[in-house]
C-alpha positions as CSV (number, residue, x, y, z in Angstrom):
1,M,0.0,0.1,0.1
2,T,1.4,3.3,-1.0
3,Q,1.1,6.7,1.0
4,Y,-0.3,9.6,-1.0
5,Y,0.2,13.2,-0.6
6,T,-1.7,16.1,-1.9
7,L,0.5,18.5,-3.6
8,F,-0.9,21.5,-5.7
9,G,-4.3,19.7,-5.6
10,R,-3.0,16.5,-7.0
11,Q,-2.3,13.1,-5.2
12,I,1.3,12.0,-5.5
13,A,2.7,8.7,-4.3
14,S,5.4,8.7,-1.7
15,Q,7.8,6.8,-3.9
16,Y,7.5,9.5,-6.8
17,L,8.5,12.1,-4.2
18,A,11.4,10.2,-3.1
19,I,12.6,9.7,-6.6
20,G,12.0,13.5,-7.4
21,T,14.0,14.5,-4.3
22,L,17.0,12.1,-5.0
23,T,17.2,13.3,-8.7
24,T,17.1,16.9,-7.7
25,M,19.7,16.4,-5.1
26,F,22.2,14.3,-7.4
27,T,21.6,16.6,-10.2
28,G,22.5,19.7,-8.1
29,V,25.7,17.9,-6.8
30,Y,26.7,17.0,-10.3
31,L,26.2,20.4,-11.7
32,S,28.0,22.1,-8.7
33,V,31.1,19.8,-8.9
34,G,31.4,19.8,-12.8
35,G,33.0,22.4,-14.7
36,S,36.0,23.3,-16.6
37,K,39.3,23.3,-14.6
38,A,41.6,26.2,-15.3
39,P,45.2,25.3,-16.0
40,A,47.7,26.2,-13.2
41,A,49.4,29.6,-14.1
42,T,53.2,29.4,-14.3
43,P,55.0,32.3,-12.6
44,P,56.7,34.8,-14.8
45,I,60.4,34.3,-16.1
46,N,62.4,37.4,-15.1
47,A,65.5,36.9,-17.2
48,S,67.9,39.7,-18.2
49,S,68.4,38.1,-21.8
50,S,66.5,35.8,-24.1
51,D,69.2,33.2,-23.9
52,E,68.7,33.0,-20.1
53,A,64.9,32.7,-20.5
54,D,65.4,30.0,-23.1
55,F,67.7,28.1,-20.7
56,I,65.2,28.4,-17.9
57,K,62.2,27.2,-19.9
58,K,64.4,24.1,-21.2
59,F,65.6,23.3,-17.7
60,I,61.9,23.4,-16.4
61,E,60.8,21.1,-19.3
62,N,63.6,18.6,-18.6
63,A,62.8,18.5,-15.0
64,E,59.1,18.0,-15.6
65,A,59.9,15.1,-18.0
66,E,62.3,13.6,-15.3
67,E,59.4,13.7,-12.8
68,K,57.0,12.0,-15.2
69,A,59.6,9.4,-16.0
70,K,60.1,8.7,-12.2
71,A,56.4,8.7,-11.6
72,S,55.7,6.1,-14.3
73,A,58.6,4.0,-13.3
74,K,57.1,3.6,-9.7
75,H,53.9,2.1,-11.1
């Protein structure tokens, strides 16, 4: 036997109210958690010359590549 509630002049079964409540809750959580992730901003490179800036960029790229290699070797 199902319990009925009167909402806006209509009889609605309790299981439909539960389904509507859960759907609304999970949809709200999904929409609030989702979204685009902004990439992390890198700090500016304050170099006195373009050669120094290139060296710093290459050094950072090499360091990141080594980190990835170490991380993949652990797994």
